[in-house]
Predicted model as a PDB file, atoms N, CA, C, CB and O in Angstrom, pLDDT in the B-factor column:
MODEL        1                                                                  
ATOM      1  N   MET A   1     146.581 174.984  88.728  1.00 52.00           N  
ATOM      2  CA  MET A   1     146.394 176.528  89.113  1.00 52.00           C  
ATOM      3  C   MET A   1     147.307 177.236  89.164  1.00 52.00           C  
ATOM      4  CB  MET A   1     145.907 176.812  90.201  1.00 52.00           C  
ATOM      5  O   MET A   1     148.289 176.855  89.801  1.00 52.00           O  
ATOM      6  N   LEU A   2     147.313 177.951  88.804  1.00 54.00           N  
ATOM      7  CA  LEU A   2     148.604 178.760  87.960  1.00 54.00           C  
ATOM      8  C   LEU A   2     149.707 179.225  89.349  1.00 54.00           C  
ATOM      9  CB  LEU A   2     147.858 180.555  86.901  1.00 54.00           C  
ATOM     10  O   LEU A   2     150.914 179.464  89.399  1.00 54.00           O  
ATOM     11  N   PHE A   3     148.915 179.210  90.091  1.00 53.00           N  
ATOM     12  CA  PHE A   3     149.598 179.674  91.587  1.00 53.00           C  
ATOM     13  C   PHE A   3     150.202 178.689  92.350  1.00 53.00           C  
ATOM     14  CB  PHE A   3     148.593 180.248  92.580  1.00 53.00           C  
ATOM     15  O   PHE A   3     151.138 178.901  93.121  1.00 53.00           O  
ATOM     16  N   ASP A   4     149.779 177.816  92.186  1.00 54.00           N  
ATOM     17  CA  ASP A   4     150.275 176.148  92.816  1.00 54.00           C  
ATOM     18  C   ASP A   4     151.891 176.134  92.116  1.00 54.00           C  
ATOM     19  CB  ASP A   4     148.998 174.413  91.986  1.00 54.00           C  
ATOM     20  O   ASP A   4     152.872 175.769  92.764  1.00 54.00           O  
ATOM     21  N   PHE A   5     151.942 176.501  90.986  1.00 54.00           N  
ATOM     22  CA  PHE A   5     152.721 175.909  89.752  1.00 54.00           C  
ATOM     23  C   PHE A   5     153.804 177.286  90.118  1.00 54.00           C  
ATOM     24  CB  PHE A   5     151.715 175.772  87.854  1.00 54.00           C  
ATOM     25  O   PHE A   5     154.907 176.936  89.697  1.00 54.00           O  
ATOM     26  N   ILE A   6     153.891 178.395  90.600  1.00 58.00           N  
ATOM     27  CA  ILE A   6     154.688 179.855  90.262  1.00 58.00           C  
ATOM     28  C   ILE A   6     154.771 179.607  92.171  1.00 58.00           C  
ATOM     29  CB  ILE A   6     153.521 181.722  89.223  1.00 58.00           C  
ATOM     30  O   ILE A   6     155.804 180.138  92.578  1.00 58.00           O  
ATOM     31  N   SER A   7     154.260 179.199  92.896  1.00 57.00           N  
ATOM     32  CA  SER A   7     154.047 179.287  94.484  1.00 57.00           C  
ATOM     33  C   SER A   7     154.489 178.179  95.045  1.00 57.00           C  
ATOM     34  CB  SER A   7     152.631 179.457  94.967  1.00 57.00           C  
ATOM     35  O   SER A   7     153.867 178.087  96.103  1.00 57.00           O  
ATOM     36  N   PRO A   8     155.413 177.030  94.911  1.00 59.00           N  
ATOM     37  CA  PRO A   8     154.803 175.960  95.211  1.00 59.00           C  
ATOM     38  C   PRO A   8     154.848 175.508  97.054  1.00 59.00           C  
ATOM     39  CB  PRO A   8     155.503 174.933  94.196  1.00 59.00           C  
ATOM     40  O   PRO A   8     155.483 176.189  97.860  1.00 59.00           O  
ATOM     41  N   ASP A   9     154.232 174.544  97.358  1.00 65.00           N  
ATOM     42  CA  ASP A   9     153.770 174.563  98.558  1.00 65.00           C  
ATOM     43  C   ASP A   9     155.133 173.325  99.013  1.00 65.00           C  
ATOM     44  CB  ASP A   9     151.900 174.167  98.676  1.00 65.00           C  
ATOM     45  O   ASP A   9     155.275 172.176  98.593  1.00 65.00           O  
ATOM     46  N   ILE A  10     155.928 174.051  99.943  1.00 65.00           N  
ATOM     47  CA  ILE A  10     157.530 173.482 100.252  1.00 65.00           C  
ATOM     48  C   ILE A  10     157.181 173.066 102.032  1.00 65.00           C  
ATOM     49  CB  ILE A  10     159.144 175.107  99.969  1.00 65.00           C  
ATOM     50  O   ILE A  10     157.432 173.827 102.967  1.00 65.00           O  
ATOM     51  N   PRO A  11     156.657 171.908 102.140  1.00 68.00           N  
ATOM     52  CA  PRO A  11     156.279 171.823 103.497  1.00 68.00           C  
ATOM     53  C   PRO A  11     157.550 171.725 104.379  1.00 68.00           C  
ATOM     54  CB  PRO A  11     155.342 170.628 103.706  1.00 68.00           C  
ATOM     55  O   PRO A  11     157.134 172.126 105.466  1.00 68.00           O  
ATOM     56  N   ASP A  12     158.795 171.438 104.526  1.00 70.00           N  
ATOM     57  CA  ASP A  12     159.555 171.305 104.593  1.00 70.00           C  
ATOM     58  C   ASP A  12     160.653 172.586 104.224  1.00 70.00           C  
ATOM     59  CB  ASP A  12     159.415 170.331 104.180  1.00 70.00           C  
ATOM     60  O   ASP A  12     160.798 172.424 103.012  1.00 70.00           O  
ATOM     61  N   PRO A  13     161.298 173.483 104.516  1.00 65.00           N  
ATOM     62  CA  PRO A  13     162.404 174.693 103.520  1.00 65.00           C  
ATOM     63  C   PRO A  13     163.753 173.858 103.821  1.00 65.00           C  
ATOM     64  CB  PRO A  13     162.574 176.809 104.279  1.00 65.00           C  
ATOM     65  O   PRO A  13     164.864 174.178 103.397  1.00 65.00           O  
ATOM     66  N   ALA A  14     163.493 172.831 104.557  1.00 71.00           N  
ATOM     67  CA  ALA A  14     165.642 172.513 105.155  1.00 71.00           C  
ATOM     68  C   ALA A  14     165.580 171.781 104.068  1.00 71.00           C  
ATOM     69  CB  ALA A  14     166.439 171.388 107.010  1.00 71.00           C  
ATOM     70  O   ALA A  14     166.733 171.813 103.637  1.00 71.00           O  
ATOM     71  N   ILE A  15     164.769 170.965 103.165  1.00 75.00           N  
ATOM     72  CA  ILE A  15     164.785 170.316 102.193  1.00 75.00           C  
ATOM     73  C   ILE A  15     166.028 171.137 100.746  1.00 75.00           C  
ATOM     74  CB  ILE A  15     163.110 170.193 101.946  1.00 75.00           C  
ATOM     75  O   ILE A  15     166.583 170.514  99.840  1.00 75.00           O  
ATOM     76  N   LEU A  16     166.108 172.615 101.028  1.00 70.00           N  
ATOM     77  CA  LEU A  16     166.304 173.193  99.982  1.00 70.00           C  
ATOM     78  C   LEU A  16     167.864 173.129 100.062  1.00 70.00           C  
ATOM     79  CB  LEU A  16     165.585 174.515  99.876  1.00 70.00           C  
ATOM     80  O   LEU A  16     168.658 173.071  99.123  1.00 70.00           O  
ATOM     81  N   ARG A  17     168.142 173.156 101.555  1.00 70.00           N  
ATOM     82  CA  ARG A  17     169.349 173.589 101.685  1.00 70.00           C  
ATOM     83  C   ARG A  17     170.384 171.951 101.516  1.00 70.00           C  
ATOM     84  CB  ARG A  17     169.394 174.523 103.263  1.00 70.00           C  
ATOM     85  O   ARG A  17     171.508 171.882 101.018  1.00 70.00           O  
ATOM     86  N   GLU A  18     169.788 171.101 101.944  1.00 83.00           N  
ATOM     87  CA  GLU A  18     169.968 169.439 101.521  1.00 83.00           C  
ATOM     88  C   GLU A  18     170.440 169.874 100.350  1.00 83.00           C  
ATOM     89  CB  GLU A  18     168.573 168.253 101.411  1.00 83.00           C  
ATOM     90  O   GLU A  18     171.596 170.166 100.044  1.00 83.00           O  
ATOM     91  N   SER A  19     169.053 169.903  99.458  1.00 85.00           N  
ATOM     92  CA  SER A  19     169.682 169.807  97.953  1.00 85.00           C  
ATOM     93  C   SER A  19     170.874 170.099  97.369  1.00 85.00           C  
ATOM     94  CB  SER A  19     169.106 170.425  97.239  1.00 85.00           C  
ATOM     95  O   SER A  19     171.728 169.388  96.840  1.00 85.00           O  
ATOM     96  N   ALA A  20     170.761 171.604  97.610  1.00 85.00           N  
ATOM     97  CA  ALA A  20     172.070 171.945  97.372  1.00 85.00           C  
ATOM     98  C   ALA A  20     172.866 171.722  97.371  1.00 85.00           C  
ATOM     99  CB  ALA A  20     172.415 172.369  97.566  1.00 85.00           C  
ATOM    100  O   ALA A  20     173.553 171.792  96.352  1.00 85.00           O  
ATOM    101  N   SER A  21     173.344 171.269  98.601  1.00 88.00           N  
ATOM    102  CA  SER A  21     175.012 170.533  99.071  1.00 88.00           C  
ATOM    103  C   SER A  21     175.129 169.366  98.377  1.00 88.00           C  
ATOM    104  CB  SER A  21     175.278 170.038 100.796  1.00 88.00           C  
ATOM    105  O   SER A  21     176.254 169.074  97.971  1.00 88.00           O  
ATOM    106  N   ILE A  22     174.092 168.534  98.120  1.00 90.00           N  
ATOM    107  CA  ILE A  22     173.910 167.199  97.507  1.00 90.00           C  
ATOM    108  C   ILE A  22     174.423 167.658  95.986  1.00 90.00           C  
ATOM    109  CB  ILE A  22     172.181 166.537  97.631  1.00 90.00           C  
ATOM    110  O   ILE A  22     175.505 167.228  95.586  1.00 90.00           O  
ATOM    111  N   LEU A  23     173.668 168.488  95.200  1.00 91.00           N  
ATOM    112  CA  LEU A  23     174.312 169.048  93.990  1.00 91.00           C  
ATOM    113  C   LEU A  23     175.595 169.386  93.665  1.00 91.00           C  
ATOM    114  CB  LEU A  23     173.851 169.967  93.770  1.00 91.00           C  
ATOM    115  O   LEU A  23     176.163 169.129  92.603  1.00 91.00           O  
ATOM    116  N   GLN A  24     176.218 170.211  95.000  1.00 93.00           N  
ATOM    117  CA  GLN A  24     177.208 171.051  94.602  1.00 93.00           C  
ATOM    118  C   GLN A  24     178.427 169.652  95.059  1.00 93.00           C  
ATOM    119  CB  GLN A  24     177.213 172.830  95.532  1.00 93.00           C  
ATOM    120  O   GLN A  24     179.488 169.726  94.438  1.00 93.00           O  
ATOM    121  N   HIS A  25     178.283 168.220  96.266  1.00 94.00           N  
ATOM    122  CA  HIS A  25     178.846 167.688  95.921  1.00 94.00           C  
ATOM    123  C   HIS A  25     179.206 166.426  94.784  1.00 94.00           C  
ATOM    124  CB  HIS A  25     178.872 167.768  96.641  1.00 94.00           C  
ATOM    125  O   HIS A  25     180.090 165.571  94.739  1.00 94.00           O  
ATOM    126  N   CYS A  26     178.022 166.788  93.884  1.00 93.00           N  
ATOM    127  CA  CYS A  26     177.970 165.727  92.770  1.00 93.00           C  
ATOM    128  C   CYS A  26     178.385 166.639  91.564  1.00 93.00           C  
ATOM    129  CB  CYS A  26     176.377 164.937  92.560  1.00 93.00           C  
ATOM    130  O   CYS A  26     178.384 166.189  90.418  1.00 93.00           O  
ATOM    131  N   VAL A  27     178.768 168.034  91.873  1.00 94.00           N  
ATOM    132  CA  VAL A  27     179.394 168.734  90.771  1.00 94.00           C  
ATOM    133  C   VAL A  27     180.882 168.639  91.253  1.00 94.00           C  
ATOM    134  CB  VAL A  27     178.809 170.314  90.525  1.00 94.00           C  
ATOM    135  O   VAL A  27     181.630 168.413  90.302  1.00 94.00           O  
ATOM    136  N   THR A  28     181.351 168.718  92.130  1.00 95.00           N  
ATOM    137  CA  THR A  28     182.424 168.606  92.808  1.00 95.00           C  
ATOM    138  C   THR A  28     183.234 167.221  92.732  1.00 95.00           C  
ATOM    139  CB  THR A  28     182.044 168.924  94.048  1.00 95.00           C  
ATOM    140  O   THR A  28     184.408 167.198  92.362  1.00 95.00           O  
ATOM    141  N   ASN A  29     182.576 166.150  93.082  1.00 96.00           N  
ATOM    142  CA  ASN A  29     183.296 164.810  93.207  1.00 96.00           C  
ATOM    143  C   ASN A  29     182.738 163.790  92.042  1.00 96.00           C  
ATOM    144  CB  ASN A  29     183.022 164.153  94.772  1.00 96.00           C  
ATOM    145  O   ASN A  29     183.400 162.792  91.759  1.00 96.00           O  
ATOM    146  N   LEU A  30     181.692 164.032  91.481  1.00 94.00           N  
ATOM    147  CA  LEU A  30     181.115 162.766  90.587  1.00 94.00           C  
ATOM    148  C   LEU A  30     180.940 162.943  89.235  1.00 94.00           C  
ATOM    149  CB  LEU A  30     179.793 162.315  90.999  1.00 94.00           C  
ATOM    150  O   LEU A  30     181.036 162.041  88.403  1.00 94.00           O  
ATOM    151  N   VAL A  31     180.563 164.633  88.899  1.00 95.00           N  
ATOM    152  CA  VAL A  31     180.957 165.202  87.320  1.00 95.00           C  
ATOM    153  C   VAL A  31     182.359 165.083  86.580  1.00 95.00           C  
ATOM    154  CB  VAL A  31     180.778 166.709  87.315  1.00 95.00           C  
ATOM    155  O   VAL A  31     182.594 165.100  85.372  1.00 95.00           O  
ATOM    156  N   PRO A  32     183.350 164.940  87.824  1.00 95.00           N  
ATOM    157  CA  PRO A  32     184.579 164.678  86.844  1.00 95.00           C  
ATOM    158  C   PRO A  32     185.033 163.598  86.704  1.00 95.00           C  
ATOM    159  CB  PRO A  32     185.627 165.271  87.067  1.00 95.00           C  
ATOM    160  O   PRO A  32     186.017 163.493  85.972  1.00 95.00           O  
ATOM    161  N   THR A  33     184.426 162.295  87.416  1.00 95.00           N  
ATOM    162  CA  THR A  33     184.903 160.729  87.187  1.00 95.00           C  
ATOM    163  C   THR A  33     183.972 160.541  86.151  1.00 95.00           C  
ATOM    164  CB  THR A  33     184.758 159.529  88.520  1.00 95.00           C  
ATOM    165  O   THR A  33     184.218 159.499  85.544  1.00 95.00           O  
ATOM    166  N   LEU A  34     182.747 161.305  85.602  1.00 93.00           N  
ATOM    167  CA  LEU A  34     182.061 160.939  84.674  1.00 93.00           C  
ATOM    168  C   LEU A  34     182.803 160.447  82.881  1.00 93.00           C  
ATOM    169  CB  LEU A  34     181.154 162.115  84.762  1.00 93.00           C  
ATOM    170  O   LEU A  34     183.768 160.971  82.324  1.00 93.00           O  
ATOM    171  N   GLU A  35     182.060 159.479  82.449  1.00 94.00           N  
ATOM    172  CA  GLU A  35     182.776 159.716  81.179  1.00 94.00           C  
ATOM    173  C   GLU A  35     181.771 159.890  79.818  1.00 94.00           C  
ATOM    174  CB  GLU A  35     183.787 158.444  80.982  1.00 94.00           C  
ATOM    175  O   GLU A  35     180.549 159.818  79.951  1.00 94.00           O  
ATOM    176  N   GLY A  36     182.140 160.027  79.049  1.00 93.00           N  
ATOM    177  CA  GLY A  36     181.441 160.897  77.968  1.00 93.00           C  
ATOM    178  C   GLY A  36     182.424 161.898  77.348  1.00 93.00           C  
ATOM    179  O   GLY A  36     182.166 162.323  76.223  1.00 93.00           O  
ATOM    180  N   GLY A  37     183.544 162.316  77.992  1.00 95.00           N  
ATOM    181  CA  GLY A  37     183.676 163.467  78.076  1.00 95.00           C  
ATOM    182  C   GLY A  37     183.681 164.786  78.090  1.00 95.00           C  
ATOM    183  O   GLY A  37     182.637 165.321  78.463  1.00 95.00           O  
ATOM    184  N   GLU A  38     184.829 165.655  77.699  1.00 96.00           N  
ATOM    185  CA  GLU A  38     184.577 167.417  79.135  1.00 96.00           C  
ATOM    186  C   GLU A  38     183.115 167.830  78.277  1.00 96.00           C  
ATOM    187  CB  GLU A  38     186.452 169.544  78.975  1.00 96.00           C  
ATOM    188  O   GLU A  38     182.208 168.370  78.909  1.00 96.00           O  
ATOM    189  N   GLN A  39     182.971 167.563  76.923  1.00 96.00           N  
ATOM    190  CA  GLN A  39     181.438 168.283  76.530  1.00 96.00           C  
ATOM    191  C   GLN A  39     180.463 167.892  77.356  1.00 96.00           C  
ATOM    192  CB  GLN A  39     180.838 167.942  75.102  1.00 96.00           C  
ATOM    193  O   GLN A  39     179.710 168.825  77.635  1.00 96.00           O  
ATOM    194  N   LEU A  40     179.991 166.160  78.203  1.00 95.00           N  
ATOM    195  CA  LEU A  40     179.320 166.392  78.664  1.00 95.00           C  
ATOM    196  C   LEU A  40     179.279 166.568  79.679  1.00 95.00           C  
ATOM    197  CB  LEU A  40     178.871 166.042  78.441  1.00 95.00           C  
ATOM    198  O   LEU A  40     178.212 166.896  80.198  1.00 95.00           O  
ATOM    199  N   ARG A  41     180.803 166.380  80.643  1.00 95.00           N  
ATOM    200  CA  ARG A  41     180.944 166.958  82.006  1.00 95.00           C  
ATOM    201  C   ARG A  41     180.417 168.631  81.842  1.00 95.00           C  
ATOM    202  CB  ARG A  41     182.695 166.787  82.554  1.00 95.00           C  
ATOM    203  O   ARG A  41     179.697 169.279  82.602  1.00 95.00           O  
ATOM    204  N   ASP A  42     180.776 168.857  81.133  1.00 96.00           N  
ATOM    205  CA  ASP A  42     180.129 170.430  81.041  1.00 96.00           C  
ATOM    206  C   ASP A  42     179.376 170.656  81.219  1.00 96.00           C  
ATOM    207  CB  ASP A  42     179.992 171.094  80.287  1.00 96.00           C  
ATOM    208  O   ASP A  42     179.272 171.421  82.178  1.00 96.00           O  
ATOM    209  N   PHE A  43     178.278 170.291  80.598  1.00 95.00           N  
ATOM    210  CA  PHE A  43     177.380 170.659  80.452  1.00 95.00           C  
ATOM    211  C   PHE A  43     176.409 169.833  81.572  1.00 95.00           C  
ATOM    212  CB  PHE A  43     177.225 170.646  79.123  1.00 95.00           C  
ATOM    213  O   PHE A  43     175.302 170.302  81.838  1.00 95.00           O  
ATOM    214  N   ALA A  44     176.787 168.816  82.095  1.00 95.00           N  
ATOM    215  CA  ALA A  44     175.987 168.344  83.572  1.00 95.00           C  
ATOM    216  C   ALA A  44     176.414 169.226  84.789  1.00 95.00           C  
ATOM    217  CB  ALA A  44     176.397 166.664  84.047  1.00 95.00           C  
ATOM    218  O   ALA A  44     175.850 169.320  85.879  1.00 95.00           O  
ATOM    219  N   THR A  45     177.781 169.980  84.251  1.00 96.00           N  
ATOM    220  CA  THR A  45     178.316 171.107  86.049  1.00 96.00           C  
ATOM    221  C   THR A  45     177.570 172.263  85.353  1.00 96.00           C  
ATOM    222  CB  THR A  45     180.691 171.686  86.596  1.00 96.00           C  
ATOM    223  O   THR A  45     177.999 173.368  85.687  1.00 96.00           O  
ATOM    224  N   ALA A  46     176.448 172.277  84.370  1.00 96.00           N  
ATOM    225  CA  ALA A  46     176.020 173.707  84.321  1.00 96.00           C  
ATOM    226  C   ALA A  46     174.757 173.317  84.254  1.00 96.00           C  
ATOM    227  CB  ALA A  46     176.525 174.711  83.180  1.00 96.00           C  
ATOM    228  O   ALA A  46     173.981 174.246  84.031  1.00 96.00           O  
ATOM    229  N   LEU A  47     174.212 172.127  84.385  1.00 95.00           N  
ATOM    230  CA  LEU A  47     172.400 171.958  84.679  1.00 95.00           C  
ATOM    231  C   LEU A  47     172.906 171.848  86.574  1.00 95.00           C  
ATOM    232  CB  LEU A  47     171.264 169.834  83.655  1.00 95.00           C  
ATOM    233  O   LEU A  47     172.170 172.393  87.396  1.00 95.00           O  
ATOM    234  N   MET A  48     173.694 171.391  86.861  1.00 94.00           N  
ATOM    235  CA  MET A  48     173.246 171.532  88.590  1.00 94.00           C  
ATOM    236  C   MET A  48     174.103 172.356  88.901  1.00 94.00           C  
ATOM    237  CB  MET A  48     173.332 170.222  89.689  1.00 94.00           C  
ATOM    238  O   MET A  48     174.091 172.469  90.127  1.00 94.00           O  
ATOM    239  N   GLU A  49     175.260 173.352  88.192  1.00 95.00           N  
ATOM    240  CA  GLU A  49     174.853 175.198  89.241  1.00 95.00           C  
ATOM    241  C   GLU A  49     173.702 175.557  88.875  1.00 95.00           C  
ATOM    242  CB  GLU A  49     175.858 176.842  88.883  1.00 95.00           C  
ATOM    243  O   GLU A  49     173.246 176.487  89.540  1.00 95.00           O  
ATOM    244  N   GLU A  50     173.081 175.182  88.090  1.00 94.00           N  
ATOM    245  CA  GLU A  50     171.796 176.157  87.631  1.00 94.00           C  
ATOM    246  C   GLU A  50     170.561 175.761  88.503  1.00 94.00           C  
ATOM    247  CB  GLU A  50     171.344 175.941  85.901  1.00 94.00           C  
ATOM    248  O   GLU A  50     169.586 176.401  88.895  1.00 94.00           O  
ATOM    249  N   GLU A  51     171.018 174.304  88.682  1.00 92.00           N  
ATOM    250  CA  GLU A  51     169.459 173.653  90.042  1.00 92.00           C  
ATOM    251  C   GLU A  51     170.400 174.725  91.336  1.00 92.00           C  
ATOM    252  CB  GLU A  51     169.405 170.784  90.732  1.00 92.00           C  
ATOM    253  O   GLU A  51     169.615 174.751  92.284  1.00 92.00           O  
ATOM    254  N   ILE A  52     171.396 175.380  91.650  1.00 92.00           N  
ATOM    255  CA  ILE A  52     171.542 175.386  92.651  1.00 92.00           C  
ATOM    256  C   ILE A  52     171.207 176.474  93.038  1.00 92.00           C  
ATOM    257  CB  ILE A  52     172.441 175.030  92.917  1.00 92.00           C  
ATOM    258  O   ILE A  52     170.629 176.857  94.055  1.00 92.00           O  
ATOM    259  N   GLU A  53     171.793 177.210  91.740  1.00 92.00           N  
ATOM    260  CA  GLU A  53     171.239 178.607  91.934  1.00 92.00           C  
ATOM    261  C   GLU A  53     169.863 178.847  92.364  1.00 92.00           C  
ATOM    262  CB  GLU A  53     171.346 179.287  90.768  1.00 92.00           C  
ATOM    263  O   GLU A  53     169.584 179.656  93.248  1.00 92.00           O  
ATOM    264  N   ARG A  54     168.866 178.029  91.635  1.00 89.00           N  
ATOM    265  CA  ARG A  54     166.995 178.029  92.066  1.00 89.00           C  
ATOM    266  C   ARG A  54     167.019 177.755  93.158  1.00 89.00           C  
ATOM    267  CB  ARG A  54     165.849 176.981  91.421  1.00 89.00           C  
ATOM    268  O   ARG A  54     166.249 178.522  93.736  1.00 89.00           O  
ATOM    269  N   HIS A  55     167.563 176.933  93.986  1.00 85.00           N  
ATOM    270  CA  HIS A  55     167.235 176.770  94.932  1.00 85.00           C  
ATOM    271  C   HIS A  55     167.917 177.645  96.051  1.00 85.00           C  
ATOM    272  CB  HIS A  55     167.268 175.615  94.967  1.00 85.00           C  
ATOM    273  O   HIS A  55     167.574 177.345  97.194  1.00 85.00           O  
ATOM    274  N   GLN A  56     168.813 178.662  95.923  1.00 85.00           N  
ATOM    275  CA  GLN A  56     169.409 178.934  96.239  1.00 85.00           C  
ATOM    276  C   GLN A  56     168.101 180.529  96.306  1.00 85.00           C  
ATOM    277  CB  GLN A  56     170.738 178.492  95.622  1.00 85.00           C  
ATOM    278  O   GLN A  56     167.757 181.079  97.352  1.00 85.00           O  
ATOM    279  N   ASP A  57     167.768 180.805  95.312  1.00 86.00           N  
ATOM    280  CA  ASP A  57     166.472 181.789  94.982  1.00 86.00           C  
ATOM    281  C   ASP A  57     165.926 181.564  95.536  1.00 86.00           C  
ATOM    282  CB  ASP A  57     165.757 181.946  94.011  1.00 86.00           C  
ATOM    283  O   ASP A  57     165.785 182.393  96.435  1.00 86.00           O  
ATOM    284  N   LEU A  58     165.250 180.575  95.618  1.00 81.00           N  
ATOM    285  CA  LEU A  58     163.883 180.254  96.564  1.00 81.00           C  
ATOM    286  C   LEU A  58     164.304 180.117  97.804  1.00 81.00           C  
ATOM    287  CB  LEU A  58     163.036 178.927  96.244  1.00 81.00           C  
ATOM    288  O   LEU A  58     163.575 180.776  98.545  1.00 81.00           O  
ATOM    289  N   LYS A  59     164.971 179.681  98.260  1.00 80.00           N  
ATOM    290  CA  LYS A  59     165.214 179.423 100.095  1.00 80.00           C  
ATOM    291  C   LYS A  59     165.420 181.242 100.210  1.00 80.00           C  
ATOM    292  CB  LYS A  59     167.202 178.089 100.788  1.00 80.00           C  
ATOM    293  O   LYS A  59     165.232 181.594 101.374  1.00 80.00           O  
ATOM    294  N   ALA A  60     165.694 182.205  99.447  1.00 83.00           N  
ATOM    295  CA  ALA A  60     166.057 183.587  99.865  1.00 83.00           C  
ATOM    296  C   ALA A  60     164.499 183.983  99.394  1.00 83.00           C  
ATOM    297  CB  ALA A  60     167.581 184.437  99.019  1.00 83.00           C  
ATOM    298  O   ALA A  60     163.937 184.231 100.461  1.00 83.00           O  
ATOM    299  N   ARG A  61     164.125 184.053  98.974  1.00 79.00           N  
ATOM    300  CA  ARG A  61     162.177 184.253  98.924  1.00 79.00           C  
ATOM    301  C   ARG A  61     161.845 183.893 100.179  1.00 79.00           C  
ATOM    302  CB  ARG A  61     161.113 183.126  97.770  1.00 79.00           C  
ATOM    303  O   ARG A  61     161.664 184.688 101.101  1.00 79.00           O  
ATOM    304  N   LEU A  62     161.725 182.234 100.272  1.00 75.00           N  
ATOM    305  CA  LEU A  62     160.985 182.019 101.199  1.00 75.00           C  
ATOM    306  C   LEU A  62     161.858 182.519 102.769  1.00 75.00           C  
ATOM    307  CB  LEU A  62     160.561 180.478 100.983  1.00 75.00           C  
ATOM    308  O   LEU A  62     161.125 182.708 103.739  1.00 75.00           O  
ATOM    309  N   GLY A  63     163.140 182.684 102.928  1.00 75.00           N  
ATOM    310  CA  GLY A  63     163.631 183.353 104.049  1.00 75.00           C  
ATOM    311  C   GLY A  63     162.862 184.855 104.015  1.00 75.00           C  
ATOM    312  O   GLY A  63     162.320 185.098 105.094  1.00 75.00           O  
ATOM    313  N   GLU A  64     162.742 185.653 103.248  1.00 62.00           N  
ATOM    314  CA  GLU A  64     161.876 186.984 102.656  1.00 62.00           C  
ATOM    315  C   GLU A  64     160.678 186.651 103.433  1.00 62.00           C  
ATOM    316  CB  GLU A  64     161.545 187.115 100.803  1.00 62.00           C  
ATOM    317  O   GLU A  64     160.518 187.211 104.518  1.00 62.00           O  
ATOM    318  N   GLY A  65     160.025 186.010 103.107  1.00 55.00           N  
ATOM    319  CA  GLY A  65     158.212 185.620 103.263  1.00 55.00           C  
ATOM    320  C   GLY A  65     157.834 186.284 101.787  1.00 55.00           C  
ATOM    321  O   GLY A  65     156.966 187.093 102.115  1.00 55.00           O  
ATOM    322  N   ARG A  66     157.917 186.346 101.039  1.00 49.00           N  
ATOM    323  CA  ARG A  66     157.686 187.006  99.820  1.00 49.00           C  
ATOM    324  C   ARG A  66     157.090 185.762  99.128  1.00 49.00           C  
ATOM    325  CB  ARG A  66     159.027 187.725  99.104  1.00 49.00           C  
ATOM    326  O   ARG A  66     157.583 184.662  99.380  1.00 49.00           O  
ATOM    327  N   ARG A  67     156.090 185.872  98.298  1.00 47.00           N  
ATOM    328  CA  ARG A  67     154.629 185.151  98.188  1.00 47.00           C  
ATOM    329  C   ARG A  67     155.368 185.319  96.509  1.00 47.00           C  
ATOM    330  CB  ARG A  67     152.683 186.127  98.867  1.00 47.00           C  
ATOM    331  O   ARG A  67     155.916 186.405  96.319  1.00 47.00           O  
ATOM    332  N   PHE A  68     155.399 184.230  95.237  1.00 44.00           N  
ATOM    333  CA  PHE A  68     155.501 184.194  94.222  1.00 44.00           C  
ATOM    334  C   PHE A  68     153.966 184.731  93.748  1.00 44.00           C  
ATOM    335  CB  PHE A  68     156.062 182.946  93.902  1.00 44.00           C  
ATOM    336  O   PHE A  68     153.687 184.827  92.553  1.00 44.00           O  
TER     337      PHE A  68                                                      
ENDMDL                                                                          
END                                                                             
């Protein structure tokens, strides 16, 4: 159902806090050590930062009690 896709059931919203901090750790500590060149590191950083933003947005929506 479309509602399930746009309004995910998150049994424990605290996981959003943890996942964002894990992703940030990866951006800060792991991505700079990746082999494959600067283009790969830039791409990996962009993907992870975008995912962090999505997690923060979802966390804010859940905090406001809004439905998607």
